[in-house]
N, C-alpha and C positions, 0 to 999 in steps of 0.2 A: 839507559842514561848512564853516562860515565862522569865521574868526578875527576877533575884535573887540578893540579896545583901549579899555577904559573907565576912568573915574576915579571913585573913591568918596571921600566925605568921611571924615575920621578916625573919627567915630562909626559910620558905616556899615561901614567896613572892620573896625573892632574887633568889631562884632556879627557880621559874616560870618565872621571868624576864630574867634570863640567857638563859633558854630554848627558850623562846619566841623570844629573840633577835637573837639567833642562827638560828631560823626558819624564821626570818623576819616577825614576828607577834607581836601583842600587848599581854600583860599579859591576858587581858580579852579573847582574841581569843584562846590562848593556854589553859586557864582554861576551857573554853567552849568546846573546842575540846576534852580535856581529859574527861570531865564529860559526853559528848555525847558518847564517846567510852566506858566508864565504864557502863553506864546505858542503852544504846540503842543497845546493842550487841545481835543479834538474835541467836547466836550459830554457825553461819557460818562466814567465813572470809568476813566481810563487809567492804565497803569503809571507814566507820566511824572508823574502827580499825586502819587504816593507817593515824594517826594524823600527823600534820606537824612535831611534835617532833620525831615520829617513822620514818618518811621519812628522816628527817635530820640524824638520827642515821644510817639508811641504806646507805645514801649517803656518810657519813663519813667512814663507814666500807668499802664501795666500793673503795673510794679514797685511803684508807690505803692499801687495798689489791693490788691495781694497783702499789703502790710504793714498794711492796714486804713486807709490814708489816703484822701483824696478826699472825695467828697460822698455823702450818703445818697440813697436813692431819692427821698425827698421834696424834698431840695435840688436834685436834678437836674430834677425836674418844675417846681419854682419857677423855676430858671434858664432852662429851656426856654420857659416861659410869658413870662418877661420878655424873652427874646430875640425871640420872635414878636411881642410888643407893640412892641418897638423897630423891627422890620422893617416893621410896618404904618404907622409914623409917617412 
């Protein structure tokens, strides 16, 4: 384990604090999890990919879907098609 001292801009810190609070973590924990996910990815879907922030987004999407929110199947297909077209450019 290595300790680092980093500096964040005010907007970056505010966003990190928002995400950390939503996930029930400290800013240090969320930054550490994000850095681990970024630099320790082996090419497979590893546990480190599912950071607290990612898991919180998944939970939010699941809750919204249960309430009937989100996209229809046709909208998902359309968004997927547009995303693939963007990647091809």
